[in-house]
C-alpha positions, 0 to 999 in steps of 0.5 A: 500500500502506498501512502498516496492511496491512503491520503486519497482515501482520507481526503475522500472521507473528510469531504463526504463525512458531512452530508451536503448536496455535493456529497458523492458517497452513496448510501449502502443499503443492505437492509433495503431501506430505500425501497421501504422509504419509497412507499406512499405513507408517512414514515419516521426514520430513527437513527443516532447522529451520524447513522446515515439518515441524511444520506439515505434521504439524499439517496432516495431523492437521487434514485427515485426521480419520479418522486418529488422530495422536498427536504427541510433541515430543521437544524436551521430553525432550532433557535426559532420560537414556537410556533414561528418554527412552524411558520418558517417551515411552511414558508420553506415548503411553499417556496419549494412547491412554487419553484417546482410549479414555475419550473414545470410549466412554461408559457409554451405548454398547454394554455390550461396548464399555464393558467392553472400554474399562474393561479397557483403561484399567485396563491403561493405569493399571497400566502408567503406575504401573509406568513412573512408579516406574521413572523414579525408579530409575537407568538401570542399577543393581545389585539385591541379593536377600537370602535366609534359610535355616533349618537344624535341628540335633538331639542325644540325651542318655541317662543311665545306668540308675541315673539315668534311662531317659528320652532327652532331645532338644534341637533348635536352629534356625540361620539362614543369610543369603546375598546375590545381586546382579543387574545391572538394565538398564531398556532390557532390561526395556522390551524384555521387556515389548514383547509385552504392550504390543503386545497392548494396543495391538492391542486399543486399535486394534481398539476405536477402529477407526482407523489410528493415527499415532505422530508423533515430532517433532524427533527430532534432539533425542535424543542421536545415540548414543541415536537408533538404540536409541530408533528401534528400540524404537518401531519394534518396538512398532509393528510388526504393529500398527495404529500407524505411525511418523512421525518428523520430523527433520534428515537429517544430525543423525540416526542411525537404525540401526547395524549391528554384531553385531546390527541395531539401529534403522530402515533407510530403504527397508526399515523406513521411507520417506523424505519430504524437505521441503527446498527447496534452491538447486539449483532456485532458480526453483522456490524463488522461486515458492514464497516468492512463494506463501507471501506470497500465502497470508499476504495471503489469511489477513490479508485484504489485497492487498499487491503485494510488488514495491512493497516489495522490488526484484526483486534484493532478493527473490531475495537474500531467497530466497537468504538463507533458503536455502530455509527458510520460517521463515528467509525470514519471520524476515528479512521481518519485519526488512525489513518493520519497516524499511519501517514506519520510513520506508524506501521500498523494500528493496534487496539491501544491506538484505537482507544487513544483516538476514541479518548481524544475524540470524546470532547467532540462527542460531548459537544454534540451531546450538549447540542442535541440535548438542549434544555435536558443537558444538565439532567442527563449529565448527572445520569451519565456521571453515576455510570462513570463513577460507579462502573468505570471508576469503582467497578473498573469495568467497561460493561454493566447489567440493568434488570429488565423488569425492575427498570420499568419502576424507575421511569426517569432512569429508564429514559436516561439510559435510552437517551444515553444510548441514542447519544452514543455514550453507552451502547446496548450489547444484549437486550435479554440476557441472564447474569452469571451466576444466574439469579433467575432474572433477565437483564440488558447488558450495556458497554460504556463508550471507549472514549470514556475509558480513563486511558489506553491501558487502564490498570486493573480495568476489565474489558469485554467485547460483544459476543466474547466467549469464555474457555467453554464457549459461554457468554459468561464474560458479559454476564459477569459484568457488574449490576447497576442497583437502581435504588442506589442510582435513584438515591444519587439522583434524588440527593441532587434535588434537580429542578427538571425531569426528562420528558418520557418517550416510547 
C-alpha cells in the first residue's frame, strides 16, 4: 500500500463525512431501506447522529426521480420560537412547491396548464406575504379593536306668540369610543387556515402529477415540548393529500404525540411507520461486515485497492467497530485519526491506538451531546456521571447489567439510559440476557463508550467485547459484568434535588 492511496482515501472521507448536496458517497443499503422509504405513507426514520439518515434521504431523492422530495433541515430553525418554527417551515415548503410549479410549466405548454400554474403561484405569493408579516408579530399577543359610535341628540325651542311662531331645532352629534381586546394565538390561526392550504396543495399535486415527499430532517432539533404540536400540524396538512411525511430523527430525543384531553401529534403504527437505521452491538458480526463494506465502497469511489488488514490488526478493527458503536460517521471520524497516524510513520494500528483516538475524540462527542440535548443537558449529565463513577471508576469495568423488569419502576432512569444510548455514550450489547451466576432474572447488558475509558491501558480495568466467549464457549464474560442497583442510582439522583425531569418517550 502506498501512502498516496491512503491520503486519497482520507481526503475522500473528510469531504463526504458531512452530508451536503455535493456529497458523492452513496448510501449502502443492505437492509433495503430505500425501497421501504419509497412507499406512499408517512414514515419516521430513527437513527443516532451520524447513522446515515441524511444520506439515505439524499439517496432516495437521487434514485427515485419520479418522486418529488422536498427536504427541510430543521437544524436551521432550532433557535426559532414556537410556533414561528412552524411558520418558517411552511414558508420553506411553499417556496419549494412554487419553484417546482414555475419550473414545470412554461408559457409554451398547454394554455390550461399555464393558467392553472399562474393561479397557483399567485396563491403561493399571497400566502408567503401573509406568513412573512406574521413572523414579525409575537407568538401570542393581545389585539385591541377600537370602535366609534355616533349618537344624535335633538331639542325644540318655541317662543311665545308675541315673539315668534317659528320652532327652532338644534341637533348635536356625540361620539362614543369603546375598546375590545382579543387574545391572538398564531398556532390557532395556522390551524384555521389548514383547509385552504390543503386545497392548494391538492391542486399543486394534481398539476405536477407526482407523489410528493415532505422530508423533515433532524427533527430532534425542535424543542421536545414543541415536537408533538409541530408533528401534528404537518401531519394534518398532509393528510388526504398527495404529500407524505418523512421525518428523520433520534428515537429517544423525540416526542411525537401526547395524549391528554385531546390527541395531539403522530402515533407510530397508526399515523406513521417506523424505519430504524441503527446498527447496534447486539449483532456485532453483522456490524463488522458492514464497516468492512463501507471501506470497500470508499476504495471503489477513490479508485484504489487498499487491503485494510495491512493497516489495522484484526483486534484493532473490531475495537474500531466497537468504538463507533455502530455509527458510520463515528467509525470514519476515528479512521481518519488512525489513518493520519499511519501517514506519520506508524506501521500498523493496534487496539491501544484505537482507544487513544476514541479518548481524544470524546470532547467532540460531548459537544454534540450538549447540542442535541438542549434544555435536558444538565439532567442527563448527572445520569451519565453515576455510570462513570460507579462502573468505570469503582467497578473498573467497561460493561454493566440493568434488570429488565425492575427498570420499568424507575421511569426517569429508564429514559436516561435510552437517551444515553441514542447519544452514543453507552451502547446496548444484549437486550435479554441472564447474569452469571444466574439469579433467575433477565437483564440488558450495556458497554460504556471507549472514549470514556480513563486511558489506553487502564490498570486493573476489565474489558469485554460483544459476543466474547469464555474457555467453554459461554457468554459468561458479559454476564459477569457488574449490576447497576437502581435504588442506589435513584438515591444519587434524588440527593441532587434537580429542578427538571426528562420528558418520557416510547
